[in-house]
C-alpha positions as CSV (number, residue, x, y, z in Angstrom):
1,M,99.7,127.8,145.8
2,G,100.1,127.3,149.5
3,N,102.2,130.4,150.8
4,D,101.1,133.0,149.1
5,R,104.0,134.8,148.4
6,F,105.9,131.9,146.6
7,S,104.8,130.4,143.1
8,K,105.9,128.1,140.7
9,V,105.5,127.8,136.9
10,F,107.1,125.9,134.1
11,T,108.7,126.7,131.2
12,A,111.0,124.9,128.9
13,S,114.8,125.7,127.5
14,V,116.5,124.6,124.6
15,N,120.0,122.8,125.1
16,G,121.6,121.5,121.8
17,L,119.1,119.3,120.3
18,D,117.4,118.9,124.0
19,T,114.3,120.3,125.3
20,D,114.8,121.3,129.5
21,L,112.0,121.6,131.4
22,V,112.8,124.5,133.6
23,T,110.8,125.5,136.7
24,V,110.6,129.4,137.4
25,E,110.4,130.0,140.8
26,T,109.6,133.3,142.3
27,D,109.5,134.2,146.0
28,L,108.4,137.8,147.4
29,T,110.0,138.6,150.6
30,T,109.6,141.9,153.0
31,G,112.4,144.0,152.9
32,L,114.3,146.9,150.5
33,P,112.5,146.3,146.9
34,A,115.1,144.5,144.6
35,F,114.5,142.2,141.3
36,N,117.1,138.9,141.1
37,L,117.0,136.4,139.4
38,V,119.5,133.2,139.3
39,G,119.8,130.1,137.9
40,L,122.5,130.8,135.3
41,P,119.9,133.2,132.9
42,G,121.9,134.4,130.2
43,S,122.0,137.5,128.6
44,A,118.5,138.1,127.0
45,V,117.3,136.5,130.1
46,R,118.9,139.0,132.3
47,E,117.1,141.6,130.6
48,S,113.9,140.5,130.8
49,K,113.6,142.2,134.7
50,E,112.8,145.6,132.7
51,R,110.5,144.4,130.4
52,V,108.6,142.4,132.8
53,R,108.4,145.2,135.5
54,A,107.1,147.5,132.5
55,A,104.6,144.7,130.9
56,I,102.9,143.7,134.6
57,I,102.8,148.4,135.3
58,N,101.8,149.0,131.6
59,S,98.9,145.9,131.5
60,G,97.3,147.5,134.5
61,Y,98.2,145.4,137.5
62,E,100.8,146.6,140.8
63,F,104.4,145.7,140.8
64,P,104.9,144.7,144.3
65,L,107.5,146.3,145.8
66,R,109.2,143.9,147.5
67,R,111.9,141.6,147.7
68,I,111.5,139.4,144.7
69,T,113.8,136.8,144.1
70,V,113.5,134.4,140.9
71,N,115.1,131.1,140.3
72,L,115.4,129.0,137.3
73,S,115.7,125.4,138.4
74,P,117.8,123.2,137.8
75,A,119.8,125.9,138.3
76,D,123.1,124.0,136.7
77,T,122.4,124.8,133.0
78,R,122.3,127.4,131.2
79,K,119.2,129.3,130.1
80,D,118.8,131.5,127.4
81,G,115.7,133.0,125.3
82,S,113.9,135.7,125.6
83,H,110.9,133.4,126.3
84,F,111.0,133.7,129.7
85,D,109.3,136.7,130.0
86,L,105.9,135.1,130.0
87,P,106.5,132.8,132.9
88,I,108.6,135.0,134.7
89,A,105.8,137.7,134.5
90,I,103.3,134.9,135.8
91,G,105.2,133.6,138.3
92,I,105.5,137.2,140.1
93,L,101.8,138.1,139.7
94,A,101.0,135.1,141.1
95,G,103.2,135.2,144.4
96,F,102.0,138.5,144.7
97,A,101.2,138.7,148.7
98,R,98.5,140.8,148.5
99,G,96.8,138.6,146.9
100,K,95.1,140.7,144.5
101,I,96.2,138.6,141.7
102,G,95.8,134.5,143.0
103,L,96.1,132.3,140.0
104,P,95.0,128.4,140.5
105,S,97.7,125.8,140.4
106,V,99.1,125.2,136.8
107,G,101.0,121.9,137.4
108,H,100.8,119.9,133.6
109,T,100.8,123.6,132.3
110,A,104.1,125.6,131.0
111,F,104.2,129.3,129.4
112,L,106.4,130.7,126.3
113,G,106.5,134.2,125.0
114,E,108.4,137.0,125.1
115,L,106.4,140.6,126.6
116,S,106.8,143.6,125.1
117,L,106.8,147.1,127.3
118,D,103.1,147.4,126.7
119,G,102.2,144.0,127.7
120,R,102.3,142.1,124.4
121,I,103.1,139.2,124.0
122,N,105.4,138.6,120.9
123,R,106.6,135.3,119.0
124,T,109.5,133.4,120.5
125,D,111.3,131.3,118.7
126,F,112.1,127.4,118.6
127,A,108.2,127.1,119.7
128,C,108.3,124.1,118.0
129,A,111.5,122.1,119.7
130,M,110.1,123.4,123.1
131,V,106.6,122.6,122.9
132,L,107.9,118.6,122.0
133,G,109.8,118.9,124.2
134,L,107.5,119.9,126.9
135,K,105.1,117.0,125.8
136,E,107.8,114.7,126.7
137,Q,108.2,116.1,130.1
138,G,104.4,115.2,130.4
139,I,103.3,118.8,129.9
140,D,100.0,118.9,128.0
141,H,98.7,122.7,128.4
142,I,100.5,125.6,126.9
143,F,100.3,129.5,127.1
144,L,102.3,130.7,123.7
145,P,101.8,133.5,121.6
146,M,99.6,133.9,118.8
147,D,102.3,134.6,116.3
148,N,103.4,130.9,117.2
149,I,99.8,128.8,116.9
150,D,99.9,128.4,113.1
151,D,103.5,126.4,114.3
152,V,102.5,124.0,116.9
153,R,98.7,123.1,115.6
154,T,99.9,120.1,114.4
155,L,100.8,118.4,117.5
156,P,99.0,116.2,118.1
157,G,97.7,115.7,121.8
158,L,98.5,119.4,123.4
159,F,96.2,122.3,124.3
160,F,97.4,125.4,123.6
161,Y,96.4,128.8,124.6
162,P,97.0,131.3,122.5
163,A,97.5,134.8,123.9
164,Q,98.3,138.8,122.1
165,E,98.8,139.9,125.9
166,L,99.5,139.7,129.1
167,C,96.3,140.9,130.6
168,E,94.6,137.6,128.5
169,V,96.7,134.9,130.1
170,V,95.9,136.3,133.5
171,D,91.9,136.9,133.1
172,H,92.0,132.9,131.8
173,L,93.8,131.7,134.9
174,L,91.8,134.4,137.5
175,G,88.4,132.5,135.8
176,V,87.6,136.2,135.2
177,G,88.1,135.9,130.8
178,G,89.1,132.3,128.4
179,I,91.3,131.8,126.1
180,A,89.6,129.3,123.8
181,P,91.9,126.1,123.9
182,V,93.1,125.0,120.4
183,R,93.9,121.3,120.3
184,G,97.0,119.6,118.2
185,Y,95.8,117.2,115.4
186,P,97.9,115.4,113.5
187,G,98.7,116.0,109.8
188,N,98.0,114.2,106.7
189,R,102.4,113.2,106.0
190,E,100.7,110.8,102.9
191,E,99.3,114.0,101.7
192,N,101.8,116.3,101.4
193,S,104.4,113.9,100.1
194,D,102.1,113.0,97.5
195,K,101.7,117.0,96.4
196,A,106.3,116.8,97.2
197,A,106.4,114.3,94.1
198,E,103.8,115.6,92.0
199,D,105.3,119.0,92.8
200,E,108.6,117.9,91.3
201,D,107.9,114.5,89.1
202,F,110.4,112.2,87.4
203,F,107.8,111.7,84.5
204,E,109.6,115.0,83.2
205,V,112.8,114.3,83.1
206,K,113.3,112.9,79.6
207,G,115.9,110.2,78.5
208,Q,118.6,109.5,81.6
209,E,116.9,106.1,82.3
210,A,120.1,104.5,83.5
211,V,120.5,107.2,86.1
212,K,116.9,107.2,87.1
213,R,117.6,103.4,87.6
214,A,120.6,104.5,89.8
215,L,118.7,107.4,92.0
216,L,115.7,105.0,92.2
217,I,118.4,101.8,93.9
218,A,119.3,104.9,96.3
219,A,116.2,106.1,97.6
220,A,115.4,102.1,98.2
221,G,118.8,101.4,100.1
222,G,118.9,105.0,101.6
223,H,122.3,105.0,99.4
224,D,124.6,108.2,98.7
225,I,125.0,108.5,95.1
226,S,127.9,110.6,92.9
227,L,126.3,112.2,89.6
228,V,129.4,113.1,87.4
229,G,128.3,114.4,83.6
230,P,128.9,117.7,81.7
231,P,127.1,121.0,82.4
232,G,123.3,121.2,81.3
233,V,122.7,116.8,81.3
234,G,120.0,117.2,84.2
235,K,122.4,116.2,87.4
236,S,120.2,118.9,89.5
237,M,117.0,118.1,88.0
238,L,117.4,114.5,88.9
239,A,118.4,115.4,92.2
240,K,115.6,117.5,93.1
241,R,113.2,114.6,92.4
242,V,114.5,112.3,95.0
243,P,112.6,113.6,97.7
244,G,109.6,112.3,96.1
245,I,110.4,109.0,96.0
246,M,111.3,108.4,99.8
247,P,108.7,107.1,101.8
248,P,106.7,109.5,104.1
249,L,108.2,110.7,106.9
250,T,106.9,108.5,109.9
251,E,105.5,110.8,112.7
252,E,108.5,109.7,114.9
253,E,110.9,111.2,112.1
254,S,108.6,114.6,111.5
255,R,109.2,115.3,115.2
256,E,113.3,114.7,114.8
257,V,113.0,117.1,111.7
258,T,111.3,119.9,112.8
259,R,113.0,119.8,116.2
260,I,116.2,120.6,114.0
261,H,114.7,122.8,111.7
262,S,113.1,124.9,114.4
263,I,116.3,125.0,117.1
264,A,118.1,126.1,113.3
265,G,115.4,129.0,113.4
266,K,115.1,127.5,109.6
267,M,110.9,127.0,110.6
268,R,108.3,129.5,108.2
269,S,106.1,130.9,110.0
270,G,103.1,129.2,110.1
271,S,104.8,125.5,108.7
272,G,104.0,123.6,111.6
273,L,105.3,119.8,111.7
274,I,107.4,119.2,109.4
275,Q,106.2,116.3,106.6
276,V,108.2,116.2,103.8
277,R,111.2,115.4,103.3
278,P,114.1,118.2,103.7
279,F,116.2,118.7,100.6
280,R,118.9,120.6,101.0
281,T,121.4,122.3,98.8
282,P,124.2,124.6,100.3
283,H,126.4,126.5,97.9
284,H,130.2,125.8,97.4
285,T,131.0,128.9,99.9
286,A,129.5,127.5,102.8
287,T,131.6,127.3,105.6
288,G,132.8,124.4,107.7
289,A,130.2,125.6,110.4
290,A,127.5,126.3,108.2
291,I,128.1,122.6,107.0
292,M,128.6,120.9,110.4
293,G,127.2,123.2,112.2
294,G,128.4,124.9,115.5
295,G,128.8,128.9,115.7
296,A,128.9,131.2,118.8
297,R,125.8,129.8,119.9
298,P,126.0,126.3,118.9
299,R,123.1,125.9,115.8
300,P,122.6,122.3,113.9
301,G,124.7,122.6,110.3
302,E,123.4,121.5,106.9
303,L,123.9,118.1,107.4
304,S,121.8,117.9,110.0
305,L,119.0,120.1,108.5
306,A,119.0,117.0,105.5
307,H,118.4,114.5,108.3
308,R,115.9,112.3,107.3
309,G,116.1,114.0,104.3
310,V,118.5,114.8,101.3
311,L,121.8,116.7,101.4
312,F,122.6,117.9,97.6
313,M,125.8,119.3,96.9
314,D,126.8,120.4,93.3
315,E,129.6,121.4,92.4
316,L,131.1,118.8,94.5
317,P,135.3,119.5,94.0
318,E,134.4,123.4,94.4
319,F,133.9,123.1,97.9
320,D,136.4,123.7,100.5
321,R,138.6,120.2,100.8
322,R,139.1,120.8,104.2
323,T,134.9,121.0,105.0
324,L,134.3,118.0,102.9
325,D,137.1,116.0,104.8
326,M,135.1,116.8,107.6
327,M,132.2,115.2,106.3
328,R,133.9,111.7,106.2
329,Q,133.0,110.5,109.8
330,P,129.2,111.8,109.7
331,L,128.9,109.9,106.7
332,E,130.3,106.4,108.5
333,D,128.3,107.5,112.1
334,R,125.7,109.4,110.6
335,Y,125.9,112.2,113.8
336,I,127.9,115.2,114.6
337,D,129.5,115.5,117.6
338,L,130.3,119.5,119.1
339,S,132.3,120.6,121.3
340,R,132.6,124.3,122.3
341,V,133.4,126.0,125.3
342,G,130.0,125.8,127.5
343,F,128.5,123.1,125.6
344,K,128.7,119.6,124.6
345,G,125.8,117.9,122.2
346,R,125.3,115.6,119.1
347,Y,123.5,116.0,116.4
348,P,122.4,113.6,114.3
349,C,122.6,113.6,110.5
350,D,120.9,110.6,108.6
351,F,120.4,111.5,105.6
352,L,120.7,110.7,101.7
353,L,123.7,112.6,100.0
354,I,123.8,113.3,96.0
355,A,126.8,114.9,95.1
356,A,126.8,116.1,91.5
357,M,130.2,117.3,90.0
358,N,131.6,118.0,86.0
359,P,134.6,115.7,85.3
360,C,136.9,118.5,84.0
361,P,137.2,121.9,84.7
362,C,135.5,122.9,81.1
363,G,132.9,120.5,82.3
364,Y,133.0,118.6,78.7
365,Y,135.8,115.8,79.4
366,G,134.5,112.4,77.8
367,D,131.8,114.3,75.7
368,P,131.5,113.2,72.0
369,K,130.1,116.2,71.0
370,H,132.2,119.1,72.9
371,E,135.8,119.5,73.0
372,C,137.8,119.3,76.0
373,R,140.1,122.3,76.8
374,C,141.5,121.2,79.9
375,T,145.0,119.8,80.2
376,E,145.6,116.3,82.1
377,R,147.1,118.1,84.7
378,E,144.3,120.4,85.3
379,R,141.9,117.4,84.6
380,Q,144.2,116.0,87.8
381,R,143.9,118.8,90.0
382,Y,140.2,119.4,89.6
383,V,139.7,115.8,90.4
384,S,141.9,115.2,93.3
385,R,140.0,118.5,95.3
386,I,137.6,115.0,96.5
387,S,139.9,112.9,98.5
388,G,139.7,109.2,97.8
389,P,138.4,108.3,101.4
390,L,135.4,110.8,100.8
391,L,134.9,108.7,97.7
392,D,134.8,105.7,98.9
393,R,132.1,106.0,101.2
394,I,130.0,106.9,98.1
395,D,127.9,103.9,97.6
396,I,127.0,104.5,93.9
397,H,129.0,105.8,91.4
398,V,127.0,107.5,87.6
399,R,128.1,108.8,84.9
400,L,125.9,111.2,82.5
401,G,125.7,111.8,79.1
402,A,124.2,114.0,76.9
403,V,120.2,114.1,76.4
404,S,120.0,112.6,72.5
405,E,117.2,114.4,70.1
406,E,115.4,110.9,70.5
407,D,114.8,110.9,74.3
408,L,113.7,114.6,74.2
409,D,110.9,113.7,71.5
410,S,107.9,113.9,74.0
411,Q,106.6,110.8,72.4
412,S,109.1,108.6,73.2
413,G,111.0,110.5,76.0
414,G,110.5,110.6,79.3
415,I,110.3,107.5,82.4
416,A,107.6,105.0,82.1
417,M,107.0,105.7,85.9
418,N,106.0,108.8,87.6
419,S,107.5,109.6,90.9
420,N,104.5,108.2,93.1
421,E,104.8,104.7,91.3
422,M,108.3,105.0,91.7
423,R,107.8,105.9,95.9
424,S,105.5,102.5,95.4
425,I,108.7,100.4,94.7
426,V,111.0,102.1,97.3
427,I,108.5,101.8,99.6
428,R,107.7,97.8,99.0
429,A,111.5,97.2,98.9
430,R,111.8,99.6,102.2
431,E,109.1,97.0,103.4
432,I,111.1,94.1,103.1
433,Q,114.2,95.4,104.2
434,Y,113.0,96.6,107.5
435,A,111.5,93.3,108.3
436,R,114.4,91.3,107.5
437,N,116.7,93.6,109.2
438,G,114.9,94.8,112.0
439,S,113.2,98.6,111.1
440,V,117.4,99.2,109.9
441,I,118.1,99.7,106.0
442,N,120.3,98.1,103.6
443,A,122.7,101.3,103.6
444,R,123.0,101.2,107.6
445,L,123.9,97.7,107.9
446,A,126.9,96.6,110.2
447,G,128.5,93.6,111.7
448,R,127.3,90.4,111.6
449,D,124.2,91.8,110.5
450,M,125.4,92.5,107.1
451,E,126.3,88.8,106.8
452,Q,123.3,87.1,107.7
453,V,121.4,89.5,105.7
454,C,123.4,90.0,102.1
455,R,124.0,86.5,101.6
456,V,125.4,85.7,97.4
457,D,125.0,83.0,95.4
458,Q,128.2,81.1,93.6
459,E,128.1,83.1,90.9
460,A,127.7,86.3,92.5
461,E,130.5,85.3,95.0
462,V,133.0,84.2,92.2
463,L,132.1,88.0,90.5
464,L,132.7,90.1,94.2
465,K,136.1,88.4,94.5
466,N,137.2,89.0,90.8
467,A,136.3,92.2,91.4
468,Y,138.1,92.5,94.5
469,T,141.3,91.7,93.1
470,R,141.6,92.9,89.7
471,F,139.9,96.6,90.9
472,A,142.2,96.5,93.8
473,M,138.8,97.4,96.2
474,S,139.2,98.6,99.8
475,V,137.6,96.4,102.1
476,R,134.8,99.2,102.8
477,S,134.1,99.7,99.0
478,R,133.3,95.5,99.0
479,T,131.0,95.7,101.7
480,K,129.4,98.7,100.0
481,A,129.0,97.0,96.8
482,L,127.3,94.1,98.7
483,K,124.9,96.3,100.6
484,V,123.8,98.2,96.5
485,A,123.8,94.5,95.6
486,R,121.1,93.8,98.1
487,T,119.1,96.0,97.6
488,I,118.8,95.6,94.1
489,A,118.0,92.3,95.2
490,D,115.3,93.7,97.6
491,L,113.8,95.4,94.3
492,D,113.9,92.1,92.8
493,D,112.2,90.8,95.6
494,A,114.9,88.0,95.8
495,E,115.8,86.2,98.7
496,C,119.7,85.9,97.8
497,I,121.6,88.3,95.6
498,G,122.6,87.0,92.3
499,A,125.0,86.9,90.0
500,V,122.6,89.9,87.4
501,H,122.3,91.5,91.0
502,M,126.4,91.4,91.6
503,A,127.1,93.0,88.2
504,E,125.2,95.7,88.2
505,A,126.2,96.8,91.7
506,L,129.6,96.4,90.7
507,A,129.2,98.6,87.7
508,Y,128.3,101.3,89.9
509,R,131.7,101.3,91.9
510,R,135.0,103.2,91.6
511,P,137.8,101.8,91.7
512,S,139.8,102.9,95.3
């Protein structure tokens, strides 16, 4: 390393959804023994001095009685996390002036890991997010805790060196011992998607054929949808099966989703790269920060955790109205800007929203088999908990009725297609959209792209004009009806939106 009293090793730091490459620079000089840590270290990093000192001594090495200065570069960004322990310890040992620990160059290597006082290397948080960020920075060899290896082994193009103790890492770098490298390998996204579809299959749902059709359209075009109906008609059951008919995550989408869940601390041990679309179901008592993201240490909320997947909000009117109104901008822009003291970041939230609700507090308004006990005022108050602008942003509105006895009959009930067959239809519709729209699904079309893509024939144009006037539709509502009609036309492999496509799309709109 040149000057045997100076060393430089690499690690990572999480800042919002970004992962910064951090250089741990260590300098050992003569003078009164001291251990200084600079470069905007957080509280967990400042405490690492005592853990590192004890771990080095208890691992059988001599701690240098010199003036030690450790700089975390770049020095103008805050660093936090206990994973800085291992790189700091390696930096001190590498720069030991007496030459007892002379480590080789580690220019393409990074270190992550928390140290116990006895020298053991403990599991660290955010491992997937940091490893993905390091790969983007050109780091392809990473030393990390043994307990984290199952989290990252499905990240291709990387070599991992899992270790349980500090002395294992030092011996490996000195060449007197060896840690067998683990090479990252890509997982099978298609296979995982097939398994997800089998676990929650639409074939198991009896009846509700019109709703299944609406959900197929929603998945094909990425359209948000609301389900309104009495208790027990299958709203939750239907929603849980939607991820199984969506296309498999691409490699880039898998990395996005994995990074978000890793930073949010939602990764299960050994889960590896997430290859199945997320399905998030926040409870209606969730706070605004839990839904949108934030907190003392800003983390992604439920909207971002549902990125590239499904956000199912059951009992929608029971959510706090201010929280629901905060969702209006993310539903439009598909990202959330968070500004806090010392933090400013943008979290993506491109998901398919499925909102479910009862038609009234008792749930039986309009049900021919049950008497509604609610007054008109109670019904209006219940529905008014959801603002008009929020409802207007939802593309498809469907009313569910009770399932008949004939539908429940195993011989006559059920859908003709299972989830895998439905997913094939969705994938075909998406391929048409990507080829025509330039890798943009219909629900995300905007501006001139819409004018070029959503061409209608004369009959469909008359239908749309009449509905716009008769139902006093907003411009947004008209636009959403056009996008849904375009998706229905894609399912029929039609180049132009016809009257039948427009009629079905208008039937899914709620007059504003």
